[in-house]
N, C-alpha and C positions, 0 to 999 in steps of 0.2 A: 504493500500500500504506500502511495506517495503522499508526502506532506508538503503542502503548497505555501504555507506561510508560517512565520515565526514571530513570537514576541507578544507579550502582554504585560501591562503595568498592573501592580507595582513591581518595581525591581527589574523590569525587563528580563524576567526569567523565561526561557524558551518554552513555548507551547506549540505543539504540532497538531494541526487540525485541517479540516477541509476548507475549501473556498467559501462555503456557506457561512463560516464563522469569521471570515476575514473582515467583513464590514462591522461586525459586532466588536471585534478587537479594536478597530479604529475608533468607533464611537465611544468605547469605554475609556480609551486614552484621552480623547478630547474632553469627555465629561469630567474626568479626573482633573485635567489641567484647568478647566473653567472653574470647577469647584474650589480648587486650591487658590486660584487668583481671587475669587470672590471672598474666601475666608481671610486672605491676606489683607485685602482692601478694607473689609469690614472691621477687622481687628485693629488696623491702623486708625480707622475712623473713631472707634471706641476710645483708644488711647488718647487721641487728640481732643475729642469732645469732652470726655470726663476728666482726663488728666489736666487740662488747662482751664477747667471750669472754676471760677471764683466769683463771689459777690460780696460786697461790703455794705452793711447797713448800720445806721446809727440808732441805737436803742438807749434812751435815757442818757444822752450825751456820751455814750460809750460805743465805740465802733466795734462791730462784730463782723468777722470775715468768715464766710462759708467756703470751704474747699473740700475736694473729694477725699482728702486724708482724714477728714472728720468722721467718715463712715467707713468702717472696715470692709463692708460689703463692696463698696465702690473701689477700694484699693485692690481687693481680690479680683474684681471685674477687669480693672486695667491690667493687672499682672497676667491674668489668665489669657486675655485677648492679645496681649503683647507676645506671649509665648506662642499662641496659635498663629499669629501673623508671621513670626520669624520661622517657625516650623513649616508653614505652608509655602513661604517663599523658597525655602531650601528644596522642598519637594517639587515645587513647580519648575525650578531650574532642572532638577533631575528628569522630570517628565519631558521638558523641551529637548534636552540632550538626547534622551532615549528615542524620541520621535525623529529627530534629525538624523541620528546615526542608524537607527533601525537595526541595531545589533545588541547582543548580550553585553551589558556593561558591568554587571555585578554578580556576586556569588548567589547561590540558591537561598541561603538563610535570609537574605535581605527582604523578601516579601513578608516574612513573618515579623521582622522588625518594623517594617512600614505599617503593617496591619495593626500591630500592638500600639505603635505610636499614634495612629489615627484613632484608635479606640480611646486611648488615654486623653487625647486632645478633645474628643467629643464629650467624655465625662467631665472634663475640666471646665469647658465652656458652658455646658448645660448647668452645672452646679453654680458657676459664677452668675449666670443669668437669674437663676432661681433666688439666690441670696440677694442680688441687687434689686430684683422685682419686689421681694418682700419688704426690704428697707424703703423702697420707693412708695409702696402703698402706705406704710406708716407715716412717711414724710408728707404724703398728700392728704391723708384722712385723719391722721393722728390716732390716739387711743384714749377716748374720753374716760373709760373706766380707770385708767392709770394716770389720768390728767396729763397725757402727752400731747403737746401742742401740734397743730398743723404747720410744720416747718415751711412748707411751700407757700403758705400765706405771707410769710416774711421774706422768703428768698425765691421769688417767682422766677427770675431769670436763671438762677442756679438750677432750679428744678427742671425748667424747660430744656436746658442744655443736657442735663443728665438723662432726661427722657429720650432725647435723640441718641445719646450714647447707648442706652439700653436697647433701643430699637435696632441699632446697628449690631449690638451683641446678640440679639435674638436671631438676626439674619445669619451671623457668623456661626452660631450654635447649630442652627438648622443645616447649614452647609456641612458642618463637621459630622453631623449624624448621617446625612445622605452619603458623604464621602466614606464614612466607615463601612457603610453597606456596599459601596462600590469596591472598596478594598477587600472586603470579605468575599464578594463574588469573584474577583480576580484571583484571589489566593486559592480558594477551595476548588476552583475549576481545575487547578493543577492536579488535584487528587481525585478527579472524576473516574468513574469505573471504566470509561471508554479507553483510557490510556493503558489500563491493564489488559483489556480485551484485545486492543490493537497492537499491543507490544510497543507502545510509544515510549520514547526516551524521556528521562527526567532531565 
């Protein structure tokens, strides 16, 4: 049996299959690249919107400055999305190099490393969004039972910019979840039963 095409991301590990799957391989590669670029851009947007957000108000002749470091959840959000952006940029470069060369660039264990990394980033970004969203709800609506004030009534500009950052973070987290599914699909296709039946190489 002849094998007509080689290569699938992540890791550019060789996969031997028929022509009918060649288009799928190409679409998977393109989808992975687009998702990684989306996550990178969204992560940078989060870091800029939230990390640079400040507002100063004068309360009883005392100036109070709101900044993202005042809320640990926002610090976590900025760090998590910064990590996701750097990781996605590095992986996007790998994808581009692999598509240009169209050859095996790395050893076989790399797909497992990339799969694990994508899973970790997905968990990290989703957890960061959940924590930031909870803090945002408290800042917006307060907690009357505990006499917690509605912070956004005092720092409207600050809250609006944080809201934009959280929206970008949601987009990034959704991208990481979809990307982890793409990575899983690409990885576990290597272990499909067809390769054993057809005597395909690893």
